[in-house]
N, C-alpha and C positions, 0 to 999 in steps of 0.2 A: 361511578368513576369511569372515565373514558380512557382507553389505552390508544396512544398514537403510534401505530406501527408503520415504519418506513422501510422501503426496500434498501438493502445494502447495495451500493453501486460500485464501491472500490474497496479493496483490502490491501494493506501493506504487510507483506510477509518477509521477514528477515530473521533467520534463526541460525544458531550455531549447531544444534542437534537437528539434523535434517531427516530423522526417522519419521516416515509417514507424511512429510510435508507435501510430497507430490499428490498423495491421496486427498489431503485437505484442499490444496489449490485446485485440483480437478473438480472436486465437489462444488467449490465456490464458482468456478467458471461455468459449470453446468447450470447454475442458477443465474447466469448473466453478470457475475461480479467481475470487474476488471482487477487484475492482479498487478500491484506494484511490488518490486523487490530490489534487492541489492546484491552485488557481487556474486558470490558462490551460490547463493540460494536462487538467484535469477538464472544463472547458468544451468543449474540442475533442473529447474522447472522447464526451461526452453528445450533442454536435451530430451525431456520426456514429453515433448509436444504440447506444452501448455503455453499459450500466448501470455507473455509477461512484459511489462513496461519497466525498464530500469529507472530507479528513483532519480538518477542523475539526468535522464532524458525528461522526466516529468518536471523536475525543478529547473532544468536548464543550467545546473551548477554541478561541476565535477566532484567526485569523491575527493576527500583530503586526507592527509596524514596516512598514506599507504592504505587507504580504505577504512581507517578507523572512524572517520567522520563521514557519515553517509546521509543521515536523515535530519541533520540540524539545518532546517530551512523553513522559512515562513509558510511555504505551500504545504509542507507536511504538518507542522505544528498547528497551523490554522485549521486544518482538517480534523486534527485530534481534539483541539480545545474549543473549536467553534460550537456555538449553540444553534441548533436548528430553529428555523422560524424567525431568526433575527437577521436584519439586513446588514450589509457590509458597513454602513455608517454607524450602526449601533455597536458593532464588534470592534471598530477601529479605536 
């Protein structure tokens, strides 16, 4: 059996309990992982010197409902649900 190991390129971090989230994000960035985040989590990471891309900047779509709806966008869901090795036409 062959194991197909791929490098993690991007991580979405959005948490209510921010305990140790800075440590997690720092460890990921040290391995070359781009961090996407929302609202308060993004602010905390940026304040601690971690480069973070706001989800709304990534999607080109603003947060809705006073920040309650942040990650409901095809660019986010496509990344979560997509299957590696399949072309865009197969996933459409």
